[in-house]
C-alpha positions in Angstrom: 28.2 -17.1 3.8 25.9 -19.6 5.9 23.7 -22.0 4.7 20.2 -20.7 3.9 16.6 -20.7 3.1 14.7 -17.9 1.9 10.4 -18.2 1.9 8.3 -14.9 1.6 4.9 -15.6 -0.2 3.6 -12.3 0.8 2.1 -10.8 -2.6 3.0 -7.2 -2.3 0.5 -4.7 -4.0 2.3 -1.3 -4.1 1.0 2.2 -5.6 -1.6 4.8 -5.5 -5.3 3.9 -5.7 -4.3 -0.3 -5.3 -6.7 0.0 -2.0 -9.4 -1.0 -4.3 -7.9 -4.5 -5.3 -8.9 -6.0 -1.9 -11.8 -8.0 -3.3 -9.4 -8.9 -6.1 -7.5 -11.2 -3.3 -9.7 -12.4 -0.9 -12.2 -15.0 -1.9 -16.0 -14.2 -2.4 -18.2 -15.4 0.0 -15.4 -15.0 2.9 -16.2 -13.8 6.2 -13.8 -11.0 7.2 -12.5 -9.3 10.3 -11.7 -5.8 9.7 -9.4 -5.1 12.4 -8.0 -1.7 13.1 -6.6 0.6 15.7 -7.3 4.0 16.9 -9.3 5.6 14.7 -7.2 7.5 12.2 -8.1 5.0 9.1 -11.8 7.2 9.2 -9.8 10.2 9.2 -7.7 10.3 6.4 -9.7 8.1 3.9 -8.6 4.7 3.7 -11.6 3.7 6.1 -13.8 4.3 2.9 -11.3 2.9 0.8 -11.5 -0.4 2.5 -15.2 -0.4 3.3 -16.1 0.1 -0.3 -13.7 -2.6 -1.5 -15.4 -5.0 0.8 -18.8 -3.9 -0.4 -19.5 -7.7 -1.4 -18.6 -9.4 1.9 -19.8 -9.8 5.3 -17.8 -8.0 7.2 -17.1 -7.6 11.5 -15.3 -4.7 12.8 -12.8 -4.8 15.4 -11.1 -1.6 16.0 -9.0 0.1 19.0 -5.8 -2.1 19.4 -3.2 -0.2 20.4 0.2 1.0 19.8 2.2 -2.1 20.9 -0.7 -4.4 20.6 -2.0 -5.7 24.4 -2.6 -9.4 24.6 -5.6 -8.5 27.0 -7.3 -6.9 23.6 -6.5 -9.3 21.2 -7.9 -12.2 23.0 -11.1 -10.2 23.1 -10.8 -10.2 19.0 -9.7 -14.0 19.2 -13.0 -14.6 20.8 -14.8 -12.8 18.3 -12.7 -15.0 14.9 -14.5 -17.8 17.2 -17.9 -17.0 17.6 -18.5 -15.3 14.3 -16.4 -18.3 12.3 -14.4 -15.8 10.5 -12.1 -17.0 7.9 -10.3 -14.0 6.8 -8.7 -11.1 8.8 -7.5 -7.7 7.1 -5.3 -5.7 9.2 -5.6 -2.2 8.0 -3.4 -0.2 10.1 0.8 0.0 11.3 3.4 -2.5 12.3 1.2 -2.6 15.8 -2.4 -3.8 14.1 -0.5 -6.0 11.9 1.2 -7.5 14.4 -2.1 -8.1 16.8 -3.8 -9.5 13.5 -1.4 -11.8 13.1 -1.6 -13.1 16.8 -4.9 -13.4 16.5 -4.9 -15.3 13.2 -2.7 -17.8 15.0 -4.1 -17.6 18.5 -8.1 -18.4 17.0 -7.4 -22.0 15.9 -4.7 -22.6 18.5 -4.8 -25.8 21.2 -3.5 -24.4 24.2 -2.4 -21.5 26.5 -2.3 -18.8 24.0 0.2 -16.8 25.9 2.5 -19.7 25.4 2.9 -18.8 21.8 4.8 -15.5 22.8 6.7 -17.4 25.5 8.6 -19.8 23.1 6.0 -22.4 22.0 5.2 -20.7 18.6 6.4 -24.1 16.9 3.1 -25.4 18.5 1.4 -23.5 15.8 -0.2 -25.6 13.6 -2.9 -23.2 11.8 -3.7 -19.5 11.3 -6.7 -17.5 9.8 -5.6 -16.2 6.1 -4.7 -12.5 6.7 -3.8 -9.9 4.4 -3.1 -6.1 5.3 -3.5 -2.6 4.0 -0.3 -0.7 5.4 -0.4 3.1 6.4 2.1 3.7 8.8 6.1 2.3 6.9 8.3 1.0 9.5 8.4 -2.7 10.9 8.1 -4.3 7.6 5.4 -6.7 9.5 3.4 -6.3 6.2 6.1 -8.7 4.3 7.0 -11.3 7.2 6.0 -13.7 9.4 6.9 -12.2 12.7 4.8 -10.4 15.7 5.5 -8.7 18.5 2.9 -8.5 21.6 3.0 -6.8 24.9 1.4 -7.6 28.2 0.8 -4.8 30.4 0.5 -6.9 33.3 3.4 -8.5 33.2 5.2 -6.0 32.3 5.7 -7.9 29.0 7.0 -7.2 25.3 7.5 -10.6 23.8 8.1 -11.6 19.7 7.1 -14.8 18.4 7.2 -16.2 14.5 5.6 -19.0 12.3 5.1 -19.3 8.7 1.2 -19.5 9.6 1.9 -15.6 10.3 2.6 -14.5 6.8 -0.1 -12.1 5.3 -1.2 -13.7 2.0 -1.2 -9.9 0.7 -0.2 -6.5 1.7 -1.3 -3.6 0.1 1.3 -0.4 0.1 -0.1 2.9 -0.8 2.6 5.7 -0.4 -0.3 8.1 -0.4 -1.1 7.9 3.5 2.3 8.8 4.3 0.5 12.1 4.2 -1.8 12.1 6.8 0.8 10.8 9.5 1.7 12.6 12.5 5.7 13.7 12.6 6.4 11.5 15.8 5.3 8.3 13.7 6.8 9.4 10.8 10.2 9.6 13.4 9.8 6.6 14.9 8.9 4.8 11.4 12.1 6.1 9.5 14.4 5.2 12.5 12.9 1.6 13.2 13.5 0.9 9.5 16.7 2.3 9.9 17.6 0.1 13.0 16.1 -3.1 11.8 18.6 -3.1 8.9 21.7 -2.6 11.0 20.4 -5.2 13.4 21.3 -7.5 10.4 24.5 -5.7 9.3 26.5 -4.4 12.1 27.6 -8.0 12.6 30.6 -9.2 12.1 32.0 -9.9 8.2 30.5 -13.1 6.7 31.6 -13.2 3.1 28.0 -12.4 2.0 29.0 -8.4 -0.2 25.7 -8.7 -2.1 23.7 -8.7 1.5 25.7 -6.1 2.6 25.4 -3.7 -0.6 21.4 -4.3 -0.3 21.8 -3.4 3.5 23.5 -0.1 2.7 21.5 0.5 0.0 18.5 0.6 2.4 20.5 2.7 4.9 21.6 5.6 2.6 18.2 6.1 1.2 17.2 6.4 4.8 19.6 8.4 5.5 18.9 11.1 2.4 15.2 10.9 2.5 15.1 10.7 6.3 14.5 14.4 7.4 13.0 15.3 4.3 10.0 12.8 4.4 9.2 14.0 7.9 9.4 17.3 7.1 7.3 17.0 3.3 5.2 14.0 4.1 2.9 14.8 1.1 5.9 14.2 -1.1 4.9 10.5 -3.0 8.4 10.0 -4.0 9.6 10.4 -0.5 6.9 8.5 0.9 7.1 5.9 -1.4 10.9 5.3 -1.0 10.1 5.2 3.0 7.6 2.8 2.6 9.7 0.5 0.4 13.0 0.7 2.3 10.9 -0.2 5.5 9.4 -3.1 3.7 13.0 -4.2 2.2 14.8 -3.7 5.9 12.8 -6.9 6.9 11.2 -9.2 4.5 14.3 -11.6 5.0 16.2 -10.8 2.2 19.4 -9.1 3.6 19.2 -11.7 6.4 19.7 -15.0 4.7 23.4 -16.1 5.0 24.1 -13.7 7.7 24.6 -13.1 11.4 22.1 -11.0 13.4 22.3 -9.3 16.4 18.5 -8.1 17.5 19.9 -6.7 21.3 19.1 -3.0 20.4 15.2 -4.6 20.1 15.0 -7.0 22.9 16.3 -4.3 25.5 14.2 -1.3 24.0 11.1 -3.7 24.3 11.6 -3.7 27.9 11.6 0.1 28.3 8.8 0.2 26.1 7.2 -2.3 29.0 8.1 -0.4 31.8 7.7 3.4 30.2 5.5 2.8 27.4 8.2 4.6 25.1 7.5 4.4 21.5 9.2 1.6 19.8 11.3 3.4 17.7 12.5 6.1 20.0 13.4 3.0 22.1 15.7 1.8 19.5 17.6 5.5 19.1 18.2 5.5 22.7 19.5 2.1 23.2 21.5 1.4 19.3 24.3 3.7 19.9 25.3 2.7 23.6 24.8 -0.8 22.2 27.7 -0.2 19.6 29.8 1.6 22.1 30.1 -1.5 24.4 30.4 -4.0 21.8 33.2 -1.9 19.4 35.9 -4.3 19.7 33.2 -7.0 18.5 31.9 -5.2 16.2 34.5 -2.5 14.8 35.1 -4.1 11.2 31.5 -3.6 10.3 31.0 -0.5 11.8 34.1 0.6 10.1 32.8 -0.7 6.5 29.1 1.2 7.8 31.1 4.5 8.7 32.8 4.5 5.0 30.4 3.2 2.7 27.3 4.5 4.2 28.3 7.9 6.2 31.6 8.5 4.3 34.0 8.7 7.0 37.9 8.4 6.5 40.6 6.9 9.1 41.4 3.8 10.4 38.9 1.2 11.2 38.9 2.4 15.2 38.3 6.1 14.3 35.8 5.3 11.3 33.9 2.9 13.9 33.3 4.9 16.6 32.7 7.7 14.4 29.9 6.5 12.9 28.3 5.5 16.1 28.5 9.5 16.7 27.3 9.8 13.5 24.4 7.3 13.1 23.2 9.0 17.0 23.7 12.5 15.3 21.2 11.1 12.3 18.6 10.4 15.1 18.7 13.7 16.8 18.4 15.3 13.1 15.0 13.4 12.9 13.8 14.8 16.1 14.2 12.1 18.3 15.7 11.6 21.6 18.8 9.5 22.9 18.5 9.2 26.7 15.7 7.6 28.6 15.8 10.7 31.2 14.5 12.9 28.7 11.2 10.8 28.5 10.6 9.0 31.8 10.4 10.6 35.1 11.5 7.9 37.3 14.3 5.7 35.5 16.3 4.6 38.5 15.1 0.6 38.4 15.1 0.8 34.5 18.6 -1.1 34.3 18.2 -3.1 37.3 14.5 -4.6 36.0 16.2 -5.2 32.6 18.9 -7.5 34.3 16.3 -9.3 36.5 13.9 -9.5 32.9 16.9 -11.2 30.9 17.8 -13.4 33.8 14.4 -14.9 34.6 14.3 -15.6 30.8 17.8 -17.4 30.4 18.7 -14.9 28.0 22.1 -15.0 29.2 24.3 -14.8 26.0 22.6 -12.7 23.1 23.5 -10.9 20.2 25.6 -12.5 17.4 28.5 -14.0 19.1 26.6 -14.2 22.4 27.8 -11.3 24.6 25.1 -9.7 25.3 24.7 -10.9 28.8 22.3 -9.7 31.7 24.9 -7.7 33.0 26.2 -6.2 30.0 22.6 -5.1 29.2 22.1 -3.6 32.3 25.2 -1.3 31.2 23.9 -0.4 28.3 20.4 0.7 29.8 22.9 2.7 32.2 24.7 4.3 29.6 21.7 5.4 28.2 20.1 7.4 30.9 
């Protein structure tokens, strides 16, 4: 196991009716920016609960944060924060709203070009507006970590950054909100959480059996409840286990002391930028083919995954290959597509664009062993068409 540090200051508040505790966790007298997305929270009752909890605060609302939050939209919110002297941001929504709010929180006091936060200069962040979240879509785990992903349409870019200043002060998770989610979002949520675990688990053995067992526990849970929670989103127990699994998948615990890949995510981000394909959907498309391409490098962990999660038998080679197949079948059982051609009309430039983007950014050796070159990324996309 490698040396590691673990720091996670997020106060997690989980369960029915817990949205009412917002006022217990924001200092009285705060000027609050209420950030949300397209307005679904006004249809499912969450907005009313939040507004009631914020009754004693001076609240400025900022709606319209998109799926794959856009830099231009977030910069409008940054101007509101600066103009209105906001000292607390409450993000109410799924991963996109929370990610976008993280960017807003650090961009508002940032001294410099805000886009540079997303292009390698996040270490220059020196402060952040205090942030809390009310999660409405279990998927990304952003409610309990310090990472964020932001898109910039005019540049066809989707970039990630992280900073200790991006940890939420608190996050409220009420599984009851799952009942109102569309099937499409639930599918994406299950696969997003599943692949978050795979990115930190299917690498190479590193003498970290506890991290492996926790990761496998999340994967088994998601494999057992995935189809059922999509079919029965109003089942509170299923919703609870989905929500907690998604949070545990990316709160930093299973990644400590072990290598991580993230190649599936980085390639998938390009498909979202190019075609607007849902993030979770891109992971279902890219992941299996990345594993086929890196089979020799990942064989031991793929075989372990196959035996422990999918209960497969055989030698390492057979189990590893069958584990990839079984994973793709799982994605398809959720109703996800596993080919770009099933979701995009003109995909002829997809692989070359990925090659060019990776080369342009100097992403020449990605993955846990540096094996994902621009050329390999191109080949993975070609397999995925």
